[in-house]
C-alpha positions in Angstrom: 4.3 -49.3 -0.3 7.4 -51.6 -0.6 10.8 -51.4 1.2 12.2 -49.2 -1.6 9.8 -46.3 -0.9 8.8 -44.0 1.9 5.7 -41.8 2.4 6.4 -38.2 3.2 3.7 -35.7 4.3 3.5 -32.0 4.3 2.7 -32.1 8.0 6.0 -34.0 8.6 7.9 -31.4 6.6 6.4 -28.6 8.6 7.0 -30.3 11.9 10.6 -30.9 10.9 11.0 -27.2 10.0 9.6 -26.1 13.4 11.5 -28.7 15.5 14.8 -28.2 13.7 14.6 -24.4 14.2 13.9 -24.9 17.9 16.7 -27.4 18.2 19.2 -25.0 16.5 18.1 -22.1 18.7 18.4 -24.1 21.9 21.8 -25.6 20.9 23.1 -22.1 19.9 22.0 -20.6 23.2 23.5 -23.4 25.2 26.8 -23.4 23.4 27.0 -19.6 23.5 26.4 -19.5 27.3 29.1 -22.2 27.8 31.6 -20.3 25.8 30.9 -17.1 27.7 31.3 -18.4 31.3 28.2 -20.5 32.2 28.8 -23.9 33.9 27.1 -27.2 33.0 25.5 -27.4 36.5 23.7 -24.0 36.2 20.0 -24.2 36.5 19.2 -22.2 33.4 21.6 -24.5 31.4 19.9 -27.5 32.8 16.5 -26.2 31.7 17.8 -25.6 28.2 19.3 -29.1 28.0 16.1 -30.7 29.1 14.1 -28.8 26.5 16.7 -29.6 23.9 16.4 -33.3 24.7 12.6 -33.2 24.4 12.8 -31.5 21.0 15.4 -34.0 19.8 13.1 -36.9 20.8 10.3 -35.5 18.7 12.5 -34.7 15.8 14.3 -38.0 15.6 11.7 -40.1 13.8 11.0 -37.4 11.2 14.7 -36.8 10.6 15.3 -40.5 10.2 12.6 -40.7 7.5 14.0 -37.7 5.6 17.5 -39.1 5.8 16.6 -42.2 3.8 14.2 -40.5 1.4 15.5 -39.3 -2.0 13.5 -36.1 -1.6 13.6 -33.1 -3.9 13.5 -30.4 -1.1 12.5 -26.9 -2.2 14.6 -24.2 -0.5 13.6 -20.7 -1.8 16.6 -18.5 -2.3 18.9 -21.5 -1.7 21.7 -19.8 -3.7 21.7 -16.6 -1.5 21.5 -18.6 1.7 24.4 -20.8 0.7 26.5 -17.8 -0.4 26.0 -16.0 2.9 26.6 -19.2 4.9 29.9 -19.7 3.1 31.0 -16.2 3.8 30.0 -16.4 7.5 31.9 -19.7 7.9 35.1 -18.0 7.0 35.0 -16.3 10.4 36.2 -18.1 13.6 33.7 -19.1 16.3 35.3 -16.4 18.6 34.8 -13.7 15.9 31.2 -14.7 15.4 30.6 -14.6 19.2 32.0 -11.1 19.3 29.8 -10.1 16.4 26.6 -11.5 18.1 27.4 -9.8 21.4 28.3 -6.5 19.9 25.8 -6.6 17.0 28.3 -4.8 14.7 30.8 -5.6 12.0 30.8 -7.4 8.7 30.1 -10.8 10.1 27.0 -9.5 11.9 25.7 -7.8 8.8 26.2 -11.1 6.8 24.2 -13.0 9.5 21.4 -10.4 9.4 21.1 -10.7 5.6 21.1 -14.5 5.7 18.5 -14.4 8.5 16.1 -12.4 6.3 16.0 -15.3 3.8 15.8 -18.0 6.5 13.0 -16.1 8.3 11.0 -15.7 5.2 11.3 -19.4 4.4 10.3 -20.3 7.9 7.2 -18.1 7.8 6.2 -19.7 4.5 7.0 -23.2 5.7 3.6 -24.6 5.1 3.5 -23.5 1.4 7.1 -24.6 1.0 6.1 -28.0 2.4 3.1 -28.3 0.0 5.2 -27.3 -2.9 7.9 -29.8 -2.0 5.3 -32.6 -1.8 3.7 -31.5 -5.1 7.1 -31.5 -6.9 7.9 -35.0 -5.5 4.7 -36.4 -7.0 6.0 -35.5 -10.5 8.4 -37.4 -12.8 11.9 -36.8 -11.6 13.0 -34.7 -14.6 10.2 -32.2 -14.4 10.4 -32.1 -10.6 14.1 -31.2 -10.7 13.5 -28.6 -13.4 10.7 -27.0 -11.4 12.7 -26.9 -8.3 15.6 -25.1 -10.1 13.2 -22.5 -11.6 11.5 -21.9 -8.3 14.7 -21.6 -6.3 16.6 -19.5 -8.8 13.7 -17.4 -10.0 14.8 -18.0 -13.6 15.2 -20.9 -16.0 13.5 -22.7 -18.9 9.7 -23.3 -19.0 8.7 -26.7 -17.8 6.1 -28.9 -19.4 3.2 -29.5 -17.0 0.6 -30.4 -19.5 0.4 -34.0 -18.1 -0.8 -32.7 -14.7 -4.5 -32.4 -13.9 -5.6 -28.8 -14.2 -6.3 -28.5 -10.4 -2.7 -29.5 -9.8 -1.4 -27.0 -12.3 -3.4 -24.3 -10.6 -2.0 -25.4 -7.2 1.5 -25.2 -8.5 1.0 -21.7 -9.9 -0.7 -20.5 -6.6 2.1 -21.9 -4.4 4.9 -20.5 -6.6 3.3 -17.1 -6.6 2.8 -17.1 -2.9 6.6 -17.5 -2.5 7.3 -14.5 -4.7 7.6 -16.4 -8.0 4.8 -14.8 -10.1 4.0 -17.5 -12.6 1.4 -19.0 -15.0 0.8 -22.0 -17.2 1.1 -21.0 -20.9 0.5 -23.5 -23.6 0.9 -26.3 -21.2 4.2 -25.1 -19.6 5.0 -23.6 -16.3 6.4 -20.1 -16.9 7.7 -17.1 -15.0 7.4 -14.9 -18.0 5.3 -11.9 -17.0 4.5 -11.1 -20.6 2.7 -14.4 -21.1 0.6 -14.1 -17.9 -2.2 -12.1 -19.5 -2.6 -14.6 -22.3 -2.1 -17.7 -20.1 -4.7 -20.4 -19.6 -3.9 -20.5 -15.9 -2.8 -17.7 -13.6 -2.5 -17.4 -9.8 -5.7 -17.0 -7.9 -6.5 -13.6 -6.4 -5.6 -14.4 -2.8 -5.1 -12.4 0.4 -2.6 -13.4 3.1 -3.8 -13.7 6.7 -2.3 -15.0 9.9 -4.3 -17.5 12.0 -2.7 -18.7 15.3 0.8 -18.0 14.0 0.1 -19.7 10.7 0.3 -17.9 7.3 -2.8 -18.8 5.3 -4.2 -17.6 2.0 -7.8 -16.7 1.3 -9.4 -16.1 -2.1 -10.2 -12.4 -2.2 -13.9 -13.1 -3.1 -14.2 -15.3 0.0 -12.5 -12.8 2.4 -15.7 -11.2 3.9 -17.1 -14.6 4.6 -13.8 -15.8 6.1 -13.4 -12.8 8.4 -17.0 -13.1 9.6 -16.4 -16.7 10.4 -13.1 -15.9 12.2 -15.1 -13.4 14.4 -17.5 -16.2 15.2 -14.6 -18.6 16.1 -13.1 -16.0 18.4 -16.4 -15.3 20.2 -17.2 -19.0 20.6 -13.7 -19.8 21.9 -14.0 -17.1 24.5 -17.4 -18.5 25.7 -16.0 -22.0 25.8 -13.0 -20.9 27.9 -15.3 -19.0 30.2 -17.6 -22.0 30.7 -14.7 -24.4 31.1 -13.4 -22.2 34.0 -16.8 -22.2 35.6 -17.0 -26.0 35.2 -13.7 -26.4 37.1 -15.0 -24.3 39.9 -18.5 -25.7 40.2 -21.0 -28.2 38.7 -23.0 -26.8 35.8 -26.7 -26.9 35.8 -28.5 -29.0 33.2 -29.4 -25.9 31.2 -25.8 -24.7 31.4 -24.5 -28.1 30.3 -26.8 -28.1 27.3 -25.6 -24.6 26.4 -22.0 -25.7 26.8 -22.5 -28.6 24.4 -24.1 -26.3 21.9 -21.4 -23.8 21.8 -18.8 -26.5 21.5 -20.7 -27.9 18.5 -21.0 -24.5 17.0 -17.2 -24.0 17.5 -16.4 -27.2 15.7 -18.8 -26.2 12.8 -17.0 -22.9 12.5 -13.6 -24.6 12.4 -15.0 -26.9 9.7 -16.2 -23.9 7.7 -12.7 -22.3 8.0 -11.3 -25.5 6.4 -13.7 -25.1 3.5 -12.8 -21.5 3.0 -9.0 -22.1 3.2 -8.1 -25.0 1.1 -5.2 -27.2 2.3 -5.2 -25.8 5.8 -5.2 -29.4 7.2 -1.8 -30.2 5.6 -2.8 -33.6 4.3 -0.7 -33.7 1.2 1.6 -36.8 0.8 4.1 -38.1 -1.7 5.6 -41.6 -2.2 9.4 -41.1 -2.5 12.1 -43.7 -3.4 14.7 -44.3 -0.8 18.2 -43.1 -1.6 20.3 -45.5 -3.6 22.6 -46.4 -0.7 19.7 -47.4 1.5 18.0 -49.4 -1.3 21.2 -51.4 -1.9 21.6 -52.1 1.8 18.0 -53.4 1.9 18.6 -55.6 -1.1 21.9 -57.0 0.2 20.3 -57.7 3.5 
């Protein structure tokens, strides 16, 4: 990597999404309380400010990297979110506060409608991150075209014949997970449902599941094996937690220590099996992205 590029990972994009959401929630809560009578010295405000500072410290290095990167960010339903935001911004801060407190009125309804799209994107943040990384590994022209088609849900077919088959399949799977039923037909990414039956690549038959607050997808054929393994994980975790509590209260016998080591090993093996059954759960995807022109020029001049 040279000083003109930066490496972005799907993990960083997910962390940025989570931390940004938390920052916005805390900042909104703090500002709302201040506008409605709370004082800076109040204990609950102090707690909010401390948590907000902690979040900002964690967010800063990721935000700095994303600021300089010329990244093609995928935002599903970007058009709808932007339109609702523009309409909401026509109201004054005082009017919006009244809408939030009363939970009535046009402004409140607009906020509710926008929140549906924002919430859906947040819940699918891992797939959005993977799709963003994938698009940024492609030539710029094809990446921009794919982003437009995915965000709008319409547009011309995009040539993806140069991509390895497994990457084409990943693209179709990710797009379909986000509500854009798609296929690869004659070497092109397409949203045409009529072509799906005759396409060389269609979305895998997958089932959505929630694991520890994460939305994951399991191939339908592997679902029984996945659910059996999840049951094993839950049982082993309960045993580990029980033995950990015992260990804190007293010294374990040699036999108990051997058993404790065994169930910990079994637990790690079960987690590893989960990773095999759910491809991409580790969020290890990366893309090398050029820095924005302004930053490249600054580096060159320096």
